[in-house]
PDB file with one MODEL, atoms N, CA, C and O in Angstrom:
MODEL        1
ATOM      1  N   MET A   1       2.454 -33.661  21.449  1.00  0.00           N
ATOM      2  CA  MET A   1       1.919 -32.373  21.797  1.00  0.00           C
ATOM      3  C   MET A   1       0.445 -32.570  22.178  1.00  0.00           C
ATOM      4  O   MET A   1      -0.297 -33.305  21.527  1.00  0.00           O
ATOM      5  N   ASP A   2       0.057 -31.888  23.253  1.00  0.00           N
ATOM      6  CA  ASP A   2      -1.355 -31.990  23.707  1.00  0.00           C
ATOM      7  C   ASP A   2      -2.270 -31.321  22.680  1.00  0.00           C
ATOM      8  O   ASP A   2      -1.847 -30.460  21.908  1.00  0.00           O
ATOM      9  N   ASN A   3      -3.524 -31.740  22.695  1.00  0.00           N
ATOM     10  CA  ASN A   3      -4.519 -31.117  21.873  1.00  0.00           C
ATOM     11  C   ASN A   3      -4.849 -29.735  22.444  1.00  0.00           C
ATOM     12  O   ASN A   3      -5.546 -29.644  23.455  1.00  0.00           O
ATOM     13  N   VAL A   4      -4.372 -28.679  21.830  1.00  0.00           N
ATOM     14  CA  VAL A   4      -4.612 -27.316  22.330  1.00  0.00           C
ATOM     15  C   VAL A   4      -5.775 -26.730  21.490  1.00  0.00           C
ATOM     16  O   VAL A   4      -5.770 -26.751  20.260  1.00  0.00           O
ATOM     17  N   LYS A   5      -6.757 -26.214  22.231  1.00  0.00           N
ATOM     18  CA  LYS A   5      -7.911 -25.612  21.555  1.00  0.00           C
ATOM     19  C   LYS A   5      -7.815 -24.092  21.714  1.00  0.00           C
ATOM     20  O   LYS A   5      -7.629 -23.586  22.820  1.00  0.00           O
ATOM     21  N   PHE A   6      -7.942 -23.393  20.625  1.00  0.00           N
ATOM     22  CA  PHE A   6      -7.921 -21.915  20.645  1.00  0.00           C
ATOM     23  C   PHE A   6      -9.274 -21.373  20.407  1.00  0.00           C
ATOM     24  O   PHE A   6     -10.073 -21.992  19.704  1.00  0.00           O
ATOM     25  N   ASP A   7      -9.570 -20.231  20.967  1.00  0.00           N
ATOM     26  CA  ASP A   7     -10.870 -19.607  20.701  1.00  0.00           C
ATOM     27  C   ASP A   7     -10.897 -19.103  19.263  1.00  0.00           C
ATOM     28  O   ASP A   7      -9.869 -19.095  18.586  1.00  0.00           O
ATOM     29  N   GLU A   8     -12.044 -18.693  18.808  1.00  0.00           N
ATOM     30  CA  GLU A   8     -12.193 -18.311  17.419  1.00  0.00           C
ATOM     31  C   GLU A   8     -11.320 -17.119  17.012  1.00  0.00           C
ATOM     32  O   GLU A   8     -10.766 -17.113  15.913  1.00  0.00           O
ATOM     33  N   ALA A   9     -11.189 -16.118  17.879  1.00  0.00           N
ATOM     34  CA  ALA A   9     -10.405 -14.944  17.610  1.00  0.00           C
ATOM     35  C   ALA A   9      -8.893 -15.307  17.446  1.00  0.00           C
ATOM     36  O   ALA A   9      -8.204 -14.796  16.563  1.00  0.00           O
ATOM     37  N   THR A  10      -8.431 -16.193  18.323  1.00  0.00           N
ATOM     38  CA  THR A  10      -7.036 -16.679  18.221  1.00  0.00           C
ATOM     39  C   THR A  10      -6.814 -17.485  16.963  1.00  0.00           C
ATOM     40  O   THR A  10      -5.780 -17.343  16.310  1.00  0.00           O
ATOM     41  N   GLN A  11      -7.759 -18.319  16.616  1.00  0.00           N
ATOM     42  CA  GLN A  11      -7.638 -19.112  15.389  1.00  0.00           C
ATOM     43  C   GLN A  11      -7.594 -18.222  14.160  1.00  0.00           C
ATOM     44  O   GLN A  11      -6.812 -18.457  13.238  1.00  0.00           O
ATOM     45  N   LYS A  12      -8.443 -17.194  14.153  1.00  0.00           N
ATOM     46  CA  LYS A  12      -8.429 -16.254  13.028  1.00  0.00           C
ATOM     47  C   LYS A  12      -7.093 -15.471  12.950  1.00  0.00           C
ATOM     48  O   LYS A  12      -6.556 -15.249  11.865  1.00  0.00           O
ATOM     49  N   GLU A  13      -6.588 -15.071  14.098  1.00  0.00           N
ATOM     50  CA  GLU A  13      -5.287 -14.362  14.139  1.00  0.00           C
ATOM     51  C   GLU A  13      -4.157 -15.277  13.640  1.00  0.00           C
ATOM     52  O   GLU A  13      -3.302 -14.830  12.876  1.00  0.00           O
ATOM     53  N   LEU A  14      -4.142 -16.535  14.056  1.00  0.00           N
ATOM     54  CA  LEU A  14      -3.151 -17.463  13.605  1.00  0.00           C
ATOM     55  C   LEU A  14      -3.238 -17.738  12.120  1.00  0.00           C
ATOM     56  O   LEU A  14      -2.216 -17.838  11.442  1.00  0.00           O
ATOM     57  N   THR A  15      -4.464 -17.863  11.605  1.00  0.00           N
ATOM     58  CA  THR A  15      -4.634 -18.039  10.173  1.00  0.00           C
ATOM     59  C   THR A  15      -4.164 -16.873   9.384  1.00  0.00           C
ATOM     60  O   THR A  15      -3.498 -17.030   8.361  1.00  0.00           O
ATOM     61  N   THR A  16      -4.519 -15.637   9.868  1.00  0.00           N
ATOM     62  CA  THR A  16      -4.033 -14.450   9.154  1.00  0.00           C
ATOM     63  C   THR A  16      -2.507 -14.367   9.174  1.00  0.00           C
ATOM     64  O   THR A  16      -1.879 -14.010   8.177  1.00  0.00           O
ATOM     65  N   PHE A  17      -1.921 -14.707  10.332  1.00  0.00           N
ATOM     66  CA  PHE A  17      -0.438 -14.684  10.464  1.00  0.00           C
ATOM     67  C   PHE A  17       0.156 -15.658   9.471  1.00  0.00           C
ATOM     68  O   PHE A  17       1.065 -15.289   8.726  1.00  0.00           O
ATOM     69  N   LEU A  18      -0.324 -16.886   9.435  1.00  0.00           N
ATOM     70  CA  LEU A  18       0.215 -17.910   8.539  1.00  0.00           C
ATOM     71  C   LEU A  18       0.043 -17.502   7.068  1.00  0.00           C
ATOM     72  O   LEU A  18       0.954 -17.715   6.268  1.00  0.00           O
ATOM     73  N   GLU A  19      -1.110 -16.919   6.695  1.00  0.00           N
ATOM     74  CA  GLU A  19      -1.304 -16.430   5.347  1.00  0.00           C
ATOM     75  C   GLU A  19      -0.278 -15.401   4.975  1.00  0.00           C
ATOM     76  O   GLU A  19       0.295 -15.462   3.887  1.00  0.00           O
ATOM     77  N   ARG A  20      -0.026 -14.435   5.870  1.00  0.00           N
ATOM     78  CA  ARG A  20       0.978 -13.405   5.610  1.00  0.00           C
ATOM     79  C   ARG A  20       2.383 -14.004   5.451  1.00  0.00           C
ATOM     80  O   ARG A  20       3.142 -13.635   4.554  1.00  0.00           O
ATOM     81  N   GLU A  21       2.689 -14.913   6.327  1.00  0.00           N
ATOM     82  CA  GLU A  21       4.056 -15.510   6.241  1.00  0.00           C
ATOM     83  C   GLU A  21       4.199 -16.332   4.923  1.00  0.00           C
ATOM     84  O   GLU A  21       5.261 -16.317   4.301  1.00  0.00           O
ATOM     85  N   GLN A  22       3.165 -17.017   4.522  1.00  0.00           N
ATOM     86  CA  GLN A  22       3.234 -17.764   3.297  1.00  0.00           C
ATOM     87  C   GLN A  22       3.341 -16.804   2.075  1.00  0.00           C
ATOM     88  O   GLN A  22       4.060 -17.089   1.118  1.00  0.00           O
ATOM     89  N   ALA A  23       2.640 -15.706   2.130  1.00  0.00           N
ATOM     90  CA  ALA A  23       2.723 -14.721   1.041  1.00  0.00           C
ATOM     91  C   ALA A  23       4.096 -14.131   0.984  1.00  0.00           C
ATOM     92  O   ALA A  23       4.639 -13.929  -0.102  1.00  0.00           O
ATOM     93  N   GLN A  24       4.687 -13.843   2.148  1.00  0.00           N
ATOM     94  CA  GLN A  24       6.023 -13.312   2.151  1.00  0.00           C
ATOM     95  C   GLN A  24       7.025 -14.308   1.656  1.00  0.00           C
ATOM     96  O   GLN A  24       7.989 -13.924   0.994  1.00  0.00           O
ATOM     97  N   ALA A  25       6.838 -15.590   1.951  1.00  0.00           N
ATOM     98  CA  ALA A  25       7.752 -16.604   1.449  1.00  0.00           C
ATOM     99  C   ALA A  25       7.616 -16.719  -0.043  1.00  0.00           C
ATOM    100  O   ALA A  25       8.619 -16.932  -0.723  1.00  0.00           O
ATOM    101  N   ARG A  26       6.403 -16.586  -0.597  1.00  0.00           N
ATOM    102  CA  ARG A  26       6.225 -16.590  -2.055  1.00  0.00           C
ATOM    103  C   ARG A  26       6.914 -15.392  -2.714  1.00  0.00           C
ATOM    104  O   ARG A  26       7.539 -15.541  -3.764  1.00  0.00           O
ATOM    105  N   VAL A  27       6.807 -14.225  -2.118  1.00  0.00           N
ATOM    106  CA  VAL A  27       7.477 -13.043  -2.655  1.00  0.00           C
ATOM    107  C   VAL A  27       8.974 -13.247  -2.630  1.00  0.00           C
ATOM    108  O   VAL A  27       9.654 -12.956  -3.614  1.00  0.00           O
ATOM    109  N   ASN A  28       9.499 -13.741  -1.523  1.00  0.00           N
ATOM    110  CA  ASN A  28      10.959 -14.009  -1.448  1.00  0.00           C
ATOM    111  C   ASN A  28      11.414 -15.003  -2.508  1.00  0.00           C
ATOM    112  O   ASN A  28      12.473 -14.839  -3.114  1.00  0.00           O
ATOM    113  N   SER A  29      10.609 -16.029  -2.726  1.00  0.00           N
ATOM    114  CA  SER A  29      10.962 -17.026  -3.714  1.00  0.00           C
ATOM    115  C   SER A  29      10.924 -16.423  -5.158  1.00  0.00           C
ATOM    116  O   SER A  29      11.754 -16.737  -6.010  1.00  0.00           O
ATOM    117  N   THR A  30       9.934 -15.561  -5.370  1.00  0.00           N
ATOM    118  CA  THR A  30       9.789 -14.922  -6.680  1.00  0.00           C
ATOM    119  C   THR A  30      11.014 -13.979  -6.934  1.00  0.00           C
ATOM    120  O   THR A  30      11.605 -13.986  -8.014  1.00  0.00           O
ATOM    121  N   VAL A  31      11.357 -13.190  -5.921  1.00  0.00           N
ATOM    122  CA  VAL A  31      12.487 -12.301  -6.047  1.00  0.00           C
ATOM    123  C   VAL A  31      13.778 -13.054  -6.333  1.00  0.00           C
ATOM    124  O   VAL A  31      14.593 -12.643  -7.158  1.00  0.00           O
ATOM    125  N   HIS A  32      13.939 -14.168  -5.625  1.00  0.00           N
ATOM    126  CA  HIS A  32      15.148 -15.002  -5.825  1.00  0.00           C
ATOM    127  C   HIS A  32      15.161 -15.555  -7.244  1.00  0.00           C
ATOM    128  O   HIS A  32      16.192 -15.542  -7.917  1.00  0.00           O
ATOM    129  N   SER A  33      14.006 -16.039  -7.692  1.00  0.00           N
ATOM    130  CA  SER A  33      13.918 -16.604  -9.061  1.00  0.00           C
ATOM    131  C   SER A  33      14.185 -15.514 -10.102  1.00  0.00           C
ATOM    132  O   SER A  33      14.921 -15.749 -11.061  1.00  0.00           O
ATOM    133  N   LEU A  34      13.594 -14.321  -9.926  1.00  0.00           N
ATOM    134  CA  LEU A  34      13.763 -13.211 -10.828  1.00  0.00           C
ATOM    135  C   LEU A  34      15.221 -12.827 -10.896  1.00  0.00           C
ATOM    136  O   LEU A  34      15.779 -12.697 -11.985  1.00  0.00           O
ATOM    137  N   THR A  35      15.851 -12.642  -9.740  1.00  0.00           N
ATOM    138  CA  THR A  35      17.282 -12.298  -9.680  1.00  0.00           C
ATOM    139  C   THR A  35      18.130 -13.257 -10.411  1.00  0.00           C
ATOM    140  O   THR A  35      18.961 -12.854 -11.224  1.00  0.00           O
ATOM    141  N   SER A  36      17.954 -14.539 -10.152  1.00  0.00           N
ATOM    142  CA  SER A  36      18.748 -15.538 -10.798  1.00  0.00           C
ATOM    143  C   SER A  36      18.521 -15.558 -12.321  1.00  0.00           C
ATOM    144  O   SER A  36      19.480 -15.600 -13.091  1.00  0.00           O
ATOM    145  N   MET A  37      17.256 -15.528 -12.745  1.00  0.00           N
ATOM    146  CA  MET A  37      16.940 -15.613 -14.158  1.00  0.00           C
ATOM    147  C   MET A  37      17.523 -14.418 -14.900  1.00  0.00           C
ATOM    148  O   MET A  37      18.194 -14.589 -15.919  1.00  0.00           O
ATOM    149  N   CYS A  38      17.271 -13.191 -14.393  1.00  0.00           N
ATOM    150  CA  CYS A  38      17.761 -12.038 -15.078  1.00  0.00           C
ATOM    151  C   CYS A  38      19.301 -11.926 -15.037  1.00  0.00           C
ATOM    152  O   CYS A  38      19.925 -11.480 -16.000  1.00  0.00           O
ATOM    153  N   TRP A  39      19.878 -12.324 -13.946  1.00  0.00           N
ATOM    154  CA  TRP A  39      21.352 -12.288 -13.875  1.00  0.00           C
ATOM    155  C   TRP A  39      21.918 -13.224 -14.907  1.00  0.00           C
ATOM    156  O   TRP A  39      22.838 -12.848 -15.634  1.00  0.00           O
ATOM    157  N   ASP A  40      21.395 -14.445 -14.997  1.00  0.00           N
ATOM    158  CA  ASP A  40      21.957 -15.411 -15.945  1.00  0.00           C
ATOM    159  C   ASP A  40      21.756 -14.958 -17.382  1.00  0.00           C
ATOM    160  O   ASP A  40      22.590 -15.213 -18.252  1.00  0.00           O
ATOM    161  N   LYS A  41      20.668 -14.301 -17.611  1.00  0.00           N
ATOM    162  CA  LYS A  41      20.326 -13.832 -18.968  1.00  0.00           C
ATOM    163  C   LYS A  41      21.173 -12.634 -19.420  1.00  0.00           C
ATOM    164  O   LYS A  41      21.572 -12.552 -20.581  1.00  0.00           O
ATOM    165  N   CYS A  42      21.443 -11.704 -18.485  1.00  0.00           N
ATOM    166  CA  CYS A  42      22.004 -10.415 -18.832  1.00  0.00           C
ATOM    167  C   CYS A  42      23.509 -10.203 -18.513  1.00  0.00           C
ATOM    168  O   CYS A  42      24.187  -9.424 -19.182  1.00  0.00           O
ATOM    169  N   ILE A  43      23.989 -10.882 -17.526  1.00  0.00           N
ATOM    170  CA  ILE A  43      25.389 -10.641 -17.109  1.00  0.00           C
ATOM    171  C   ILE A  43      26.253 -11.664 -17.866  1.00  0.00           C
ATOM    172  O   ILE A  43      26.210 -12.867 -17.608  1.00  0.00           O
ATOM    173  N   THR A  44      27.019 -11.140 -18.788  1.00  0.00           N
ATOM    174  CA  THR A  44      27.793 -11.996 -19.691  1.00  0.00           C
ATOM    175  C   THR A  44      29.243 -12.199 -19.305  1.00  0.00           C
ATOM    176  O   THR A  44      29.882 -13.153 -19.749  1.00  0.00           O
ATOM    177  N   GLY A  45      29.754 -11.325 -18.497  1.00  0.00           N
ATOM    178  CA  GLY A  45      31.171 -11.441 -18.087  1.00  0.00           C
ATOM    179  C   GLY A  45      31.267 -11.494 -16.592  1.00  0.00           C
ATOM    180  O   GLY A  45      30.278 -11.696 -15.888  1.00  0.00           O
ATOM    181  N   THR A  46      32.500 -11.306 -16.111  1.00  0.00           N
ATOM    182  CA  THR A  46      32.770 -11.284 -14.677  1.00  0.00           C
ATOM    183  C   THR A  46      32.330  -9.917 -14.158  1.00  0.00           C
ATOM    184  O   THR A  46      32.769  -8.893 -14.681  1.00  0.00           O
ATOM    185  N   PRO A  47      31.479  -9.883 -13.148  1.00  0.00           N
ATOM    186  CA  PRO A  47      31.023  -8.611 -12.624  1.00  0.00           C
ATOM    187  C   PRO A  47      32.198  -7.780 -12.016  1.00  0.00           C
ATOM    188  O   PRO A  47      33.071  -8.318 -11.334  1.00  0.00           O
ATOM    189  N   GLY A  48      32.180  -6.518 -12.279  1.00  0.00           N
ATOM    190  CA  GLY A  48      33.176  -5.641 -11.733  1.00  0.00           C
ATOM    191  C   GLY A  48      32.469  -4.566 -10.930  1.00  0.00           C
ATOM    192  O   GLY A  48      31.404  -4.811 -10.363  1.00  0.00           O
ATOM    193  N   SER A  49      33.052  -3.380 -10.877  1.00  0.00           N
ATOM    194  CA  SER A  49      32.427  -2.300 -10.150  1.00  0.00           C
ATOM    195  C   SER A  49      31.271  -1.709 -10.939  1.00  0.00           C
ATOM    196  O   SER A  49      30.421  -1.029 -10.363  1.00  0.00           O
ATOM    197  N   ARG A  50      31.221  -1.941 -12.191  1.00  0.00           N
ATOM    198  CA  ARG A  50      30.089  -1.464 -13.066  1.00  0.00           C
ATOM    199  C   ARG A  50      29.717  -2.547 -14.016  1.00  0.00           C
ATOM    200  O   ARG A  50      30.513  -3.436 -14.318  1.00  0.00           O
ATOM    201  N   PHE A  51      28.459  -2.469 -14.505  1.00  0.00           N
ATOM    202  CA  PHE A  51      28.003  -3.411 -15.476  1.00  0.00           C
ATOM    203  C   PHE A  51      28.582  -3.078 -16.844  1.00  0.00           C
ATOM    204  O   PHE A  51      28.837  -1.909 -17.135  1.00  0.00           O
ATOM    205  N   ALA A  52      28.796  -4.088 -17.692  1.00  0.00           N
ATOM    206  CA  ALA A  52      29.259  -3.848 -19.045  1.00  0.00           C
ATOM    207  C   ALA A  52      28.128  -3.195 -19.845  1.00  0.00           C
ATOM    208  O   ALA A  52      26.967  -3.199 -19.437  1.00  0.00           O
ATOM    209  N   ARG A  53      28.510  -2.632 -21.001  1.00  0.00           N
ATOM    210  CA  ARG A  53      27.537  -1.934 -21.834  1.00  0.00           C
ATOM    211  C   ARG A  53      26.396  -2.899 -22.183  1.00  0.00           C
ATOM    212  O   ARG A  53      26.645  -4.016 -22.635  1.00  0.00           O
ATOM    213  N   GLY A  54      25.202  -2.486 -21.982  1.00  0.00           N
ATOM    214  CA  GLY A  54      24.011  -3.251 -22.317  1.00  0.00           C
ATOM    215  C   GLY A  54      23.523  -4.129 -21.131  1.00  0.00           C
ATOM    216  O   GLY A  54      22.353  -4.512 -21.125  1.00  0.00           O
ATOM    217  N   GLU A  55      24.340  -4.447 -20.169  1.00  0.00           N
ATOM    218  CA  GLU A  55      23.927  -5.350 -19.114  1.00  0.00           C
ATOM    219  C   GLU A  55      22.892  -4.649 -18.198  1.00  0.00           C
ATOM    220  O   GLU A  55      21.912  -5.262 -17.775  1.00  0.00           O
ATOM    221  N   GLU A  56      23.130  -3.360 -17.905  1.00  0.00           N
ATOM    222  CA  GLU A  56      22.192  -2.670 -17.059  1.00  0.00           C
ATOM    223  C   GLU A  56      20.799  -2.553 -17.716  1.00  0.00           C
ATOM    224  O   GLU A  56      19.776  -2.798 -17.076  1.00  0.00           O
ATOM    225  N   SER A  57      20.788  -2.175 -19.005  1.00  0.00           N
ATOM    226  CA  SER A  57      19.491  -2.048 -19.677  1.00  0.00           C
ATOM    227  C   SER A  57      18.790  -3.406 -19.805  1.00  0.00           C
ATOM    228  O   SER A  57      17.568  -3.514 -19.703  1.00  0.00           O
ATOM    229  N   CYS A  58      19.612  -4.438 -20.032  1.00  0.00           N
ATOM    230  CA  CYS A  58      19.073  -5.818 -20.120  1.00  0.00           C
ATOM    231  C   CYS A  58      18.419  -6.196 -18.799  1.00  0.00           C
ATOM    232  O   CYS A  58      17.327  -6.764 -18.779  1.00  0.00           O
ATOM    233  N   LEU A  59      19.103  -5.872 -17.675  1.00  0.00           N
ATOM    234  CA  LEU A  59      18.529  -6.188 -16.383  1.00  0.00           C
ATOM    235  C   LEU A  59      17.224  -5.459 -16.160  1.00  0.00           C
ATOM    236  O   LEU A  59      16.235  -6.063 -15.744  1.00  0.00           O
ATOM    237  N   LEU A  60      17.212  -4.155 -16.434  1.00  0.00           N
ATOM    238  CA  LEU A  60      16.030  -3.358 -16.247  1.00  0.00           C
ATOM    239  C   LEU A  60      14.854  -3.913 -17.115  1.00  0.00           C
ATOM    240  O   LEU A  60      13.731  -4.061 -16.635  1.00  0.00           O
ATOM    241  N   ASN A  61      15.152  -4.208 -18.385  1.00  0.00           N
ATOM    242  CA  ASN A  61      14.113  -4.743 -19.254  1.00  0.00           C
ATOM    243  C   ASN A  61      13.649  -6.101 -18.777  1.00  0.00           C
ATOM    244  O   ASN A  61      12.456  -6.396 -18.841  1.00  0.00           O
ATOM    245  N   CYS A  62      14.545  -6.926 -18.306  1.00  0.00           N
ATOM    246  CA  CYS A  62      14.173  -8.273 -17.819  1.00  0.00           C
ATOM    247  C   CYS A  62      13.224  -8.126 -16.645  1.00  0.00           C
ATOM    248  O   CYS A  62      12.187  -8.788 -16.603  1.00  0.00           O
ATOM    249  N   VAL A  63      13.561  -7.266 -15.688  1.00  0.00           N
ATOM    250  CA  VAL A  63      12.717  -7.070 -14.515  1.00  0.00           C
ATOM    251  C   VAL A  63      11.377  -6.512 -14.918  1.00  0.00           C
ATOM    252  O   VAL A  63      10.345  -6.959 -14.419  1.00  0.00           O
ATOM    253  N   ASP A  64      11.373  -5.537 -15.815  1.00  0.00           N
ATOM    254  CA  ASP A  64      10.109  -4.947 -16.265  1.00  0.00           C
ATOM    255  C   ASP A  64       9.199  -5.994 -16.916  1.00  0.00           C
ATOM    256  O   ASP A  64       8.002  -6.038 -16.631  1.00  0.00           O
ATOM    257  N   ARG A  65       9.750  -6.815 -17.769  1.00  0.00           N
ATOM    258  CA  ARG A  65       8.921  -7.839 -18.480  1.00  0.00           C
ATOM    259  C   ARG A  65       8.431  -8.873 -17.431  1.00  0.00           C
ATOM    260  O   ARG A  65       7.293  -9.334 -17.514  1.00  0.00           O
ATOM    261  N   PHE A  66       9.265  -9.229 -16.469  1.00  0.00           N
ATOM    262  CA  PHE A  66       8.862 -10.176 -15.481  1.00  0.00           C
ATOM    263  C   PHE A  66       7.711  -9.616 -14.655  1.00  0.00           C
ATOM    264  O   PHE A  66       6.730 -10.308 -14.379  1.00  0.00           O
ATOM    265  N   MET A  67       7.848  -8.354 -14.268  1.00  0.00           N
ATOM    266  CA  MET A  67       6.736  -7.737 -13.487  1.00  0.00           C
ATOM    267  C   MET A  67       5.451  -7.644 -14.299  1.00  0.00           C
ATOM    268  O   MET A  67       4.374  -7.953 -13.788  1.00  0.00           O
ATOM    269  N   ASP A  68       5.550  -7.221 -15.559  1.00  0.00           N
ATOM    270  CA  ASP A  68       4.412  -7.126 -16.444  1.00  0.00           C
ATOM    271  C   ASP A  68       3.706  -8.502 -16.517  1.00  0.00           C
ATOM    272  O   ASP A  68       2.484  -8.582 -16.395  1.00  0.00           O
ATOM    273  N   THR A  69       4.478  -9.559 -16.713  1.00  0.00           N
ATOM    274  CA  THR A  69       3.940 -10.873 -16.842  1.00  0.00           C
ATOM    275  C   THR A  69       3.276 -11.322 -15.528  1.00  0.00           C
ATOM    276  O   THR A  69       2.178 -11.878 -15.536  1.00  0.00           O
ATOM    277  N   SER A  70       3.939 -11.080 -14.438  1.00  0.00           N
ATOM    278  CA  SER A  70       3.384 -11.411 -13.098  1.00  0.00           C
ATOM    279  C   SER A  70       2.082 -10.730 -12.827  1.00  0.00           C
ATOM    280  O   SER A  70       1.131 -11.356 -12.360  1.00  0.00           O
ATOM    281  N   LEU A  71       2.022  -9.418 -13.121  1.00  0.00           N
ATOM    282  CA  LEU A  71       0.782  -8.710 -12.930  1.00  0.00           C
ATOM    283  C   LEU A  71      -0.350  -9.188 -13.825  1.00  0.00           C
ATOM    284  O   LEU A  71      -1.502  -9.248 -13.393  1.00  0.00           O
ATOM    285  N   TYR A  72      -0.028  -9.530 -15.073  1.00  0.00           N
ATOM    286  CA  TYR A  72      -1.029 -10.097 -15.981  1.00  0.00           C
ATOM    287  C   TYR A  72      -1.554 -11.400 -15.436  1.00  0.00           C
ATOM    288  O   TYR A  72      -2.766 -11.614 -15.427  1.00  0.00           O
ATOM    289  N   ILE A  73      -0.675 -12.287 -14.976  1.00  0.00           N
ATOM    290  CA  ILE A  73      -1.094 -13.591 -14.441  1.00  0.00           C
ATOM    291  C   ILE A  73      -1.953 -13.389 -13.180  1.00  0.00           C
ATOM    292  O   ILE A  73      -2.964 -14.070 -13.007  1.00  0.00           O
ATOM    293  N   ILE A  74      -1.563 -12.476 -12.322  1.00  0.00           N
ATOM    294  CA  ILE A  74      -2.378 -12.254 -11.095  1.00  0.00           C
ATOM    295  C   ILE A  74      -3.756 -11.702 -11.462  1.00  0.00           C
ATOM    296  O   ILE A  74      -4.762 -12.127 -10.895  1.00  0.00           O
ATOM    297  N   LYS A  75      -3.809 -10.761 -12.403  1.00  0.00           N
ATOM    298  CA  LYS A  75      -5.149 -10.226 -12.788  1.00  0.00           C
ATOM    299  C   LYS A  75      -6.019 -11.297 -13.434  1.00  0.00           C
ATOM    300  O   LYS A  75      -7.230 -11.331 -13.217  1.00  0.00           O
ATOM    301  N   THR A  76      -5.414 -12.158 -14.214  1.00  0.00           N
ATOM    302  CA  THR A  76      -6.157 -13.222 -14.884  1.00  0.00           C
ATOM    303  C   THR A  76      -6.697 -14.218 -13.849  1.00  0.00           C
ATOM    304  O   THR A  76      -7.843 -14.659 -13.936  1.00  0.00           O
ATOM    305  N   ILE A  77      -5.856 -14.563 -12.874  1.00  0.00           N
ATOM    306  CA  ILE A  77      -6.303 -15.501 -11.847  1.00  0.00           C
ATOM    307  C   ILE A  77      -7.361 -14.891 -10.992  1.00  0.00           C
ATOM    308  O   ILE A  77      -8.330 -15.564 -10.639  1.00  0.00           O
ATOM    309  N   GLU A  78      -7.211 -13.600 -10.632  1.00  0.00           N
ATOM    310  CA  GLU A  78      -8.270 -12.919  -9.849  1.00  0.00           C
ATOM    311  C   GLU A  78      -9.577 -12.841 -10.624  1.00  0.00           C
ATOM    312  O   GLU A  78     -10.659 -12.979 -10.053  1.00  0.00           O
ATOM    313  N   GLY A  79      -9.468 -12.617 -11.938  1.00  0.00           N
ATOM    314  CA  GLY A  79     -10.691 -12.578 -12.736  1.00  0.00           C
ATOM    315  C   GLY A  79     -11.400 -13.945 -12.757  1.00  0.00           C
ATOM    316  O   GLY A  79     -12.619 -14.013 -12.598  1.00  0.00           O
ATOM    317  N   GLN A  80     -10.642 -15.018 -12.951  1.00  0.00           N
ATOM    318  CA  GLN A  80     -11.201 -16.343 -12.928  1.00  0.00           C
ATOM    319  C   GLN A  80     -11.801 -16.656 -11.568  1.00  0.00           C
ATOM    320  O   GLN A  80     -12.863 -17.274 -11.491  1.00  0.00           O
ATOM    321  N   ARG A  81     -11.157 -16.250 -10.523  1.00  0.00           N
ATOM    322  CA  ARG A  81     -11.654 -16.495  -9.134  1.00  0.00           C
ATOM    323  C   ARG A  81     -12.966 -15.791  -8.895  1.00  0.00           C
ATOM    324  O   ARG A  81     -13.892 -16.350  -8.307  1.00  0.00           O
ATOM    325  N   SER A  82     -13.039 -14.543  -9.362  1.00  0.00           N
ATOM    326  CA  SER A  82     -14.283 -13.793  -9.145  1.00  0.00           C
ATOM    327  C   SER A  82     -15.443 -14.351 -10.007  1.00  0.00           C
ATOM    328  O   SER A  82     -16.604 -14.303  -9.600  1.00  0.00           O
ATOM    329  N   GLN A  83     -15.116 -14.867 -11.171  1.00  0.00           N
ATOM    330  CA  GLN A  83     -16.129 -15.508 -12.024  1.00  0.00           C
ATOM    331  C   GLN A  83     -16.659 -16.757 -11.340  1.00  0.00           C
ATOM    332  O   GLN A  83     -17.861 -17.024 -11.352  1.00  0.00           O
ATOM    333  N   GLN A  84     -15.749 -17.517 -10.743  1.00  0.00           N
ATOM    334  CA  GLN A  84     -16.154 -18.748 -10.037  1.00  0.00           C
ATOM    335  C   GLN A  84     -17.059 -18.444  -8.836  1.00  0.00           C
ATOM    336  O   GLN A  84     -18.022 -19.157  -8.557  1.00  0.00           O
ATOM    337  N   MET A  85     -16.702 -17.336  -8.124  1.00  0.00           N
ATOM    338  CA  MET A  85     -17.464 -16.979  -6.975  1.00  0.00           C
ATOM    339  C   MET A  85     -18.885 -16.513  -7.376  1.00  0.00           C
ATOM    340  O   MET A  85     -19.833 -16.737  -6.625  1.00  0.00           O
ATOM    341  N   GLN A  86     -19.036 -15.877  -8.535  1.00  0.00           N
ATOM    342  CA  GLN A  86     -20.320 -15.398  -8.998  1.00  0.00           C
ATOM    343  C   GLN A  86     -21.200 -16.544  -9.525  1.00  0.00           C
ATOM    344  O   GLN A  86     -22.421 -16.407  -9.602  1.00  0.00           O
ATOM    345  N   SER A  87     -20.589 -17.640  -9.876  1.00  0.00           N
ATOM    346  CA  SER A  87     -21.354 -18.771 -10.455  1.00  0.00           C
ATOM    347  C   SER A  87     -22.020 -19.601  -9.372  1.00  0.00           C
ATOM    348  O   SER A  87     -22.698 -20.582  -9.675  1.00  0.00           O
TER     349      SER A  87
ENDMDL
END
């Protein structure tokens, strides 16, 4: 491939696009991981047209705890990042 040079605006647009795509890939990976983890933890029998007693509440609780933990981790990392930037 030839060495292609982009102007600054195009480089910034490409960087922004790649960052968005990488963020979307991380979200998709997290959703897949969450789905698999909660499914394995909560679904005890063969799925039918309805969840067995307790499976639905287990799934909801699992997702809630996962989201709580993820938000806590994000806030902690953002706090550390802002402290580093102030130093």
